KELUMDREN-982295 format. One record per residue: residue number from 1; residue in one letter; z, x, y of N, C-alpha, C in turn. Coordinates in steps of 0.2 Angstrom, whole numbers, always signed. Last residue first. Example, Ala and Ser with C-alpha at 12.3 -4.5 7.8 and 13.67 -1.06 7.14 Angstrom:
// residues 2
seq,type,n_up,n_east,n_north,ca_up,ca_east,ca_north,c_up,c_east,c_north
2,S,+35,+64,-11,+36,+68,-5,+39,+64,+0
1,A,+39,+66,-28,+39,+62,-22,+39,+66,-16
// end
This chain:
// residues 257
seq,type,n_up,n_east,n_north,ca_up,ca_east,ca_north,c_up,c_east,c_north
257,T,+162,+84,-179,+161,+91,-180,+167,+95,-177
256,R,+163,+71,-176,+165,+73,-183,+164,+80,-184
255,S,+159,+69,-163,+166,+68,-165,+168,+71,-172
254,L,+145,+71,-165,+149,+76,-162,+157,+76,-163
253,K,+142,+59,-171,+141,+65,-175,+145,+71,-172
252,K,+146,+50,-161,+149,+50,-167,+148,+56,-171
251,R,+136,+53,-152,+143,+54,-150,+147,+54,-156
250,N,+124,+49,-158,+125,+56,-157,+133,+58,-155
249,K,+126,+35,-158,+126,+39,-165,+127,+46,-164
248,L,+126,+33,-145,+132,+32,-148,+132,+35,-155
247,K,+112,+36,-142,+117,+40,-139,+124,+39,-142
246,S,+106,+26,-150,+105,+33,-152,+110,+37,-149
245,V,+110,+14,-143,+113,+16,-150,+112,+23,-152
244,L,+103,+16,-131,+110,+16,-131,+113,+17,-138
243,Y,+90,+15,-136,+92,+21,-133,+100,+22,-133
242,D,+90,+2,-141,+89,+7,-146,+91,+14,-143
241,S,+91,-5,-128,+96,-6,-133,+96,+0,-139
240,N,+79,+0,-122,+86,+1,-119,+91,+0,-124
239,M,+69,-6,-130,+70,+1,-129,+77,+3,-127
238,I,+71,-19,-128,+72,-17,-135,+73,-9,-135
237,A,+68,-20,-115,+75,-22,-117,+76,-19,-124
236,I,+55,-17,-115,+59,-13,-112,+67,-14,-114
235,N,+50,-28,-122,+50,-21,-125,+54,-16,-122
234,D,+50,-38,-113,+55,-38,-118,+56,-32,-122
233,I,+39,-37,-105,+45,-33,-103,+51,-34,-108
232,S,+24,-39,-115,+30,-42,-112,+36,-36,-110
231,I,+8,-36,-110,+13,-34,-114,+20,-36,-111
230,E,-6,-39,-106,+0,-44,-105,+6,-43,-109
229,K,-16,-30,-105,-14,-33,-112,-8,-38,-112
228,P,-15,-26,-92,-21,-30,-95,-21,-33,-101
227,C,-1,-28,-82,-4,-25,-89,-10,-29,-91
226,A,+4,-33,-71,-2,-29,-70,-5,-27,-77
225,A,+15,-40,-75,+10,-44,-71,+4,-40,-71
224,E,+23,-29,-80,+21,-35,-85,+15,-39,-82
223,C,+26,-22,-69,+22,-19,-74,+19,-24,-79
222,E,+34,-30,-60,+27,-29,-58,+22,-26,-64
221,G,+47,-31,-63,+42,-35,-67,+35,-34,-65
220,H,+58,-25,-58,+54,-29,-53,+49,-33,-57
219,N,+68,-17,-64,+67,-24,-66,+63,-28,-61
218,T,+69,-4,-62,+74,-8,-58,+72,-16,-59
217,C,+67,+11,-70,+65,+4,-70,+71,+0,-66
216,S,+63,+27,-61,+68,+22,-65,+66,+15,-65
215,G,+49,+37,-63,+54,+34,-60,+58,+30,-64
214,F,+44,+51,-74,+43,+45,-70,+49,+42,-67
213,H,+46,+63,-80,+40,+63,-76,+40,+57,-72
212,E,+58,+63,-88,+56,+70,-85,+50,+69,-80
211,D,+59,+51,-94,+63,+52,-88,+61,+59,-84
210,M,+51,+53,-105,+49,+49,-100,+52,+50,-93
209,E,+59,+61,-113,+53,+64,-110,+50,+60,-104
208,E,+69,+52,-115,+71,+57,-111,+65,+61,-109
207,V,+62,+43,-123,+65,+40,-117,+66,+46,-112
206,M,+58,+51,-134,+53,+48,-130,+56,+46,-123
205,A,+70,+54,-140,+66,+60,-138,+61,+57,-133
204,E,+77,+42,-143,+80,+47,-138,+75,+52,-136
203,T,+67,+36,-152,+69,+33,-145,+72,+38,-140
202,R,+68,+45,-163,+61,+44,-159,+63,+41,-152
201,K,+81,+44,-167,+78,+50,-165,+72,+50,-160
200,Y,+80,+30,-170,+84,+32,-165,+83,+40,-162
199,R,+70,+30,-181,+70,+25,-175,+74,+28,-169
198,E,+66,+36,-192,+67,+40,-186,+68,+36,-180
197,G,+67,+26,-202,+70,+32,-203,+71,+37,-197
196,Q,+60,+15,-197,+67,+15,-197,+70,+22,-198
195,G,+46,+13,-198,+48,+17,-193,+56,+18,-192
194,Q,+43,+5,-209,+41,+12,-210,+44,+16,-204
193,P,+48,-8,-204,+52,-4,-209,+50,+3,-210
192,L,+46,-10,-186,+43,-10,-193,+48,-6,-198
191,L,+50,-8,-174,+51,-14,-177,+49,-15,-184
190,N,+47,+5,-170,+54,+4,-171,+55,-3,-175
189,L,+33,+5,-167,+35,+8,-173,+42,+6,-175
188,H,+32,-4,-156,+27,-4,-161,+29,-1,-167
187,A,+42,+0,-148,+43,-6,-151,+38,-6,-157
186,L,+37,+12,-142,+43,+12,-147,+43,+6,-151
185,K,+26,+8,-135,+25,+13,-140,+31,+13,-145
184,A,+33,-1,-126,+28,-4,-131,+27,+1,-136
183,G,+42,+8,-119,+45,+3,-123,+40,+0,-128
182,T,+32,+16,-112,+36,+19,-117,+39,+14,-122
181,F,+26,+5,-104,+22,+10,-109,+26,+12,-114
180,L,+38,+1,-97,+34,-4,-101,+30,+0,-106
179,N,+42,+13,-90,+46,+10,-96,+43,+5,-100
178,A,+38,+21,-81,+34,+20,-86,+37,+17,-92
177,A,+38,+19,-63,+42,+19,-69,+37,+18,-75
176,G,+36,+19,-49,+32,+23,-53,+35,+24,-60
175,N,+43,+10,-42,+47,+16,-43,+43,+21,-47
174,P,+35,-1,-41,+37,+2,-34,+40,+9,-36
173,C,+21,-2,-52,+29,-2,-51,+30,+2,-45
172,A,+8,+0,-54,+10,-6,-50,+18,-6,-49
171,A,+7,+12,-60,+3,+11,-54,+6,+5,-50
170,V,+13,+9,-72,+16,+14,-68,+13,+13,-61
169,C,+4,-1,-77,+11,-2,-77,+15,+3,-72
168,A,-8,+6,-79,-7,+1,-74,+0,-1,-72
167,G,-10,+15,-89,-6,+17,-83,-5,+12,-78
166,C,-16,+13,-101,-21,+14,-95,-17,+16,-89
165,G,-12,+11,-115,-11,+17,-111,-15,+18,-105
164,I,-14,+0,-121,-20,+4,-121,-19,+11,-117
163,C,-5,-10,-132,-5,-6,-126,-10,-1,-127
162,A,-4,-17,-144,-9,-18,-140,-10,-14,-134
161,A,+9,-14,-150,+3,-10,-151,-3,-11,-147
160,A,+15,-26,-146,+17,-20,-143,+11,-14,-144
159,D,+9,-35,-155,+9,-36,-148,+10,-30,-144
158,M,+14,-29,-167,+7,-29,-165,+5,-30,-158
157,S,+27,-32,-166,+25,-25,-167,+18,-25,-165
156,A,+27,-46,-166,+30,-42,-160,+28,-35,-160
155,D,+22,-49,-179,+18,-51,-173,+21,-47,-167
154,A,+32,-43,-187,+25,-41,-187,+21,-42,-181
153,V,+42,-52,-183,+43,-45,-182,+36,-42,-182
152,P,+37,-65,-187,+39,-64,-180,+39,-56,-179
151,K,+35,-62,-202,+29,-63,-197,+31,-62,-190
150,P,+44,-49,-210,+44,-56,-207,+39,-57,-202
149,I,+37,-40,-222,+39,-40,-215,+39,-47,-213
148,P,+38,-32,-238,+39,-38,-234,+41,-37,-227
147,T,+27,-21,-244,+33,-21,-240,+33,-27,-236
146,L,+15,-25,-250,+20,-22,-254,+27,-22,-250
145,N,+3,-30,-244,+9,-35,-245,+15,-32,-249
144,A,-5,-19,-245,-4,-22,-238,+2,-26,-239
143,D,+0,-5,-255,-4,-11,-254,-1,-15,-248
142,P,+3,+11,-246,+4,+6,-251,+0,-1,-250
141,A,-6,+26,-246,-5,+20,-242,-3,+15,-247
140,G,+3,+40,-254,-3,+36,-252,-1,+29,-249
139,G,+18,+47,-246,+13,+47,-251,+7,+43,-249
138,T,+27,+47,-237,+27,+41,-241,+22,+41,-246
137,P,+36,+57,-227,+31,+58,-233,+31,+52,-238
136,A,+38,+52,-211,+40,+51,-217,+35,+52,-223
135,T,+34,+52,-198,+33,+58,-202,+35,+57,-209
134,I,+26,+42,-186,+30,+42,-191,+29,+48,-196
133,F,+26,+43,-167,+23,+44,-174,+28,+43,-179
132,G,+30,+47,-154,+26,+42,-156,+23,+42,-162
131,G,+38,+59,-150,+40,+54,-155,+36,+48,-157
130,V,+31,+68,-142,+38,+69,-144,+41,+65,-149
129,E,+19,+62,-139,+19,+69,-143,+26,+70,-146
128,V,+21,+52,-130,+19,+51,-137,+20,+57,-142
127,I,+24,+59,-119,+29,+55,-121,+28,+53,-129
126,R,+12,+66,-117,+19,+70,-118,+24,+66,-121
125,D,+4,+56,-113,+2,+60,-119,+9,+64,-122
124,F,+9,+53,-101,+9,+48,-106,+8,+52,-113
123,P,+6,+65,-93,+13,+63,-95,+13,+58,-100
122,A,-9,+64,-91,-6,+68,-97,+2,+67,-98
121,R,-17,+58,-83,-12,+54,-86,-8,+57,-92
120,D,-24,+61,-68,-22,+65,-74,-16,+61,-77
119,V,-37,+51,-61,-31,+54,-61,-29,+57,-68
118,M,-52,+47,-51,-49,+50,-58,-42,+53,-57
117,L,-58,+45,-40,-54,+39,-43,-51,+41,-50
116,D,-58,+61,-34,-60,+54,-32,-56,+49,-35
115,K,-50,+70,-46,-55,+70,-41,-57,+62,-40
114,I,-36,+70,-50,-41,+75,-52,-46,+76,-47
113,I,-20,+66,-43,-28,+64,-43,-31,+71,-45
112,P,-6,+64,-54,-10,+67,-49,-17,+66,-49
111,F,+5,+54,-59,-3,+54,-61,-6,+57,-55
110,A,+17,+54,-54,+16,+57,-61,+9,+57,-63
109,T,+16,+47,-42,+17,+54,-42,+16,+57,-49
108,A,+3,+36,-41,+9,+37,-44,+10,+45,-44
107,R,-9,+26,-39,-5,+29,-34,+2,+30,-37
106,W,-25,+27,-46,-18,+25,-47,-14,+29,-42
105,P,-38,+26,-33,-35,+28,-39,-28,+26,-40
104,E,-46,+12,-25,-42,+18,-25,-40,+20,-32
103,V,-56,+1,-16,-55,+4,-22,-52,+11,-22
102,V,-58,-14,-7,-55,-7,-7,-53,-5,-14
101,I,-71,-23,-3,-67,-22,-8,-64,-15,-7
100,E,-76,-37,+7,-75,-29,+7,-69,-28,+2
99,D,-88,-50,+4,-81,-47,+3,-81,-39,+4
98,G,-100,-55,+3,-98,-53,+10,-91,-50,+10
97,S,-98,-66,-10,-102,-62,-6,-100,-61,+1
96,S,-82,-64,-18,-87,-68,-15,-92,-64,-11
95,F,-77,-60,-35,-78,-59,-28,-83,-63,-25
94,S,-79,-62,-48,-72,-63,-46,-72,-62,-39
93,R,-92,-59,-51,-91,-66,-50,-84,-67,-47
92,M,-91,-46,-56,-92,-47,-49,-92,-54,-47
91,H,-78,-44,-68,-85,-45,-66,-85,-47,-59
90,L,-68,-34,-78,-69,-38,-72,-76,-38,-70
89,Q,-68,-25,-89,-69,-32,-90,-69,-37,-84
88,C,-65,-13,-83,-71,-14,-86,-73,-21,-88
87,T,-51,-16,-79,-57,-15,-74,-64,-16,-77
86,A,-44,-28,-90,-45,-21,-88,-51,-21,-83
85,T,-34,-42,-88,-41,-40,-88,-41,-33,-86
84,G,-23,-50,-85,-25,-49,-92,-32,-46,-93
83,Q,-29,-58,-70,-23,-56,-75,-26,-55,-82
82,E,-39,-51,-57,-39,-56,-63,-33,-53,-68
81,P,-41,-42,-47,-37,-49,-46,-36,-53,-52
80,G,-38,-25,-53,-41,-30,-49,-37,-37,-49
79,H,-31,-14,-59,-37,-17,-62,-40,-23,-59
78,A,-18,-17,-48,-20,-13,-54,-25,-17,-58
77,S,-22,-21,-31,-20,-23,-38,-22,-19,-43
76,G,-28,-17,-19,-21,-16,-20,-18,-18,-26
75,D,-42,-18,-22,-38,-22,-17,-31,-22,-18
74,I,-39,-10,-36,-44,-14,-33,-41,-19,-28
73,M,-36,+5,-44,-33,+0,-40,-38,-4,-36
72,L,-41,+9,-61,-43,+8,-53,-38,+3,-50
71,S,-45,+16,-75,-39,+15,-71,-41,+15,-63
70,C,-52,+15,-88,-54,+12,-82,-48,+10,-77
69,S,-46,+18,-101,-48,+24,-96,-50,+21,-89
68,G,-42,+10,-111,-38,+11,-106,-40,+16,-101
67,C,-50,+6,-123,-48,+13,-122,-43,+14,-116
66,I,-52,-8,-122,-49,-5,-128,-46,+2,-126
65,G,-62,-14,-114,-55,-16,-113,-50,-13,-119
64,E,-74,-9,-115,-73,-16,-119,-65,-17,-119
63,R,-78,+3,-111,-80,-3,-107,-79,-9,-111
62,C,-75,+16,-117,-77,+10,-121,-80,+5,-117
61,D,-74,+24,-103,-76,+26,-110,-79,+20,-113
60,H,-70,+31,-87,-73,+26,-91,-74,+28,-98
59,D,-65,+36,-71,-64,+36,-78,-67,+30,-82
58,F,-76,+43,-58,-71,+38,-61,-71,+38,-68
57,V,-83,+50,-44,-80,+51,-51,-75,+46,-52
56,V,-98,+46,-36,-91,+45,-37,-88,+46,-44
55,A,-110,+60,-34,-108,+53,-37,-100,+52,-36
54,E,-116,+67,-19,-112,+68,-25,-110,+61,-28
53,R,-134,+65,-15,-126,+65,-13,-123,+65,-20
52,G,-147,+63,-16,-145,+69,-16,-138,+70,-14
51,E,-151,+50,-17,-150,+52,-10,-148,+59,-10
50,E,-149,+48,-31,-156,+48,-28,-156,+51,-21
49,I,-135,+48,-31,-139,+54,-34,-146,+54,-31
48,L,-133,+36,-25,-130,+42,-22,-134,+48,-24
47,R,-138,+27,-34,-141,+27,-27,-139,+34,-24
46,E,-130,+29,-45,-137,+30,-46,-140,+31,-39
45,N,-118,+24,-39,-119,+32,-41,-126,+33,-42
44,L,-120,+11,-38,-119,+15,-32,-120,+22,-34
43,V,-122,+7,-52,-127,+6,-47,-126,+10,-41
42,D,-109,+10,-56,-115,+14,-59,-121,+13,-54
41,L,-102,+0,-50,-101,+7,-48,-106,+12,-50
40,M,-107,-10,-57,-108,-10,-50,-107,-3,-47
39,E,-101,-7,-69,-109,-7,-68,-110,-7,-61
38,L,-88,-9,-66,-90,-3,-67,-98,-2,-67
37,F,-88,-23,-65,-86,-19,-59,-88,-12,-60
36,S,-102,-31,-72,-95,-29,-72,-94,-24,-66
35,A,-113,-44,-67,-112,-36,-68,-105,-35,-68
34,E,-115,-56,-63,-114,-55,-70,-112,-48,-71
33,D,-119,-56,-50,-112,-58,-51,-110,-58,-58
32,S,-129,-42,-45,-128,-48,-49,-121,-50,-50
31,I,-130,-37,-28,-128,-35,-35,-127,-42,-39
30,E,-135,-36,-15,-138,-40,-20,-137,-38,-27
29,P,-129,-21,-9,-133,-27,-8,-136,-30,-14
28,I,-116,-13,-5,-119,-14,-11,-123,-21,-11
27,Q,-112,+0,+6,-115,-7,+6,-118,-7,-1
26,H,-97,+10,+8,-104,+9,+5,-106,+2,+5
25,T,-86,+21,+16,-89,+14,+16,-96,+14,+13
24,E,-73,+31,+10,-80,+31,+12,-82,+23,+11
23,F,-57,+38,+14,-61,+32,+12,-68,+33,+15
22,R,-51,+54,+8,-53,+49,+14,-56,+43,+11
21,G,-39,+68,+5,-44,+62,+3,-46,+58,+9
20,Q,-37,+85,+5,-36,+79,+8,-41,+74,+6
19,T,-33,+94,-11,-37,+93,-4,-35,+86,-2
18,D,-28,+96,-23,-25,+99,-17,-29,+98,-11
17,P,-36,+89,-32,-29,+88,-31,-25,+91,-25
16,G,-52,+86,-24,-48,+89,-29,-40,+87,-28
15,D,-59,+78,-16,-63,+83,-19,-58,+86,-25
14,Q,-60,+61,-15,-55,+67,-14,-58,+72,-19
13,R,-62,+45,-9,-65,+51,-11,-60,+57,-10
12,W,-61,+27,-11,-57,+34,-10,-61,+39,-13
11,L,-71,+16,-3,-70,+20,-9,-66,+26,-7
10,K,-75,+0,+1,-71,+6,+4,-68,+10,-2
9,L,-90,-9,+0,-85,-5,-4,-81,+0,+1
8,T,-96,-25,+2,-95,-19,+5,-89,-15,+1
7,I,-109,-34,-6,-102,-32,-6,-102,-26,-2
6,N,-118,-49,-10,-118,-43,-6,-110,-41,-5
5,T,-124,-55,-25,-119,-54,-21,-119,-48,-17
4,L,-134,-67,-33,-133,-61,-31,-128,-60,-25
3,N,-131,-76,-49,-131,-76,-42,-131,-69,-39
2,S,-139,-81,-64,-134,-77,-60,-136,-77,-53
1,M,-139,-95,-74,-143,-91,-70,-138,-87,-65
// end
């Protein structure tokens, strides 16, 4: 049987990227503790619309912890107080009746606010566009077991592929770094046989695109703690190693010309 919770929300409202933002306070009485955080925001928006006021803008899509759209800072934590949980998977039972909850957009220079709680995460797309793919013309898809891949390698690649690109790692990082995101996207491909042909070219392109938009990693580890898929910072070490090799390979090429 569900319990009813009374919540006070302090929500960030901002009309656009070039306007000044402010906090608004809203009372959410008797919300079920079985409701998700986004369902609670839906209830608020329905009430605002009924009152003839503008609804709060926030990103959402699948609501199953897959798409990475639900990018919210909740009481100063990316995706809220539960580890390994996206905002859409967070339920009101994680809070106590009478709590005041502060809800903000991602706070990162590379993610400018579009409106209210929605930010522009296009720099992530640019990192993937420069190398997050395999272009080898291999013909039709081979049988699943045709290419032998050691299980630890396959598992590590799949763990990295779990990244949903939500941006929590950037929002949690004191430097606004995107090394965990980029490292995960690289490890996903670079660990597999199919990704070897473009491994170092891919790494160089994606890391240097990342450096155009984001801060530097100084090993705080906040990215791993905030990640809803609990992706390991080991992927950053793999990325750094591959980037170093890519630059050494380029140096050898230049010395031969």
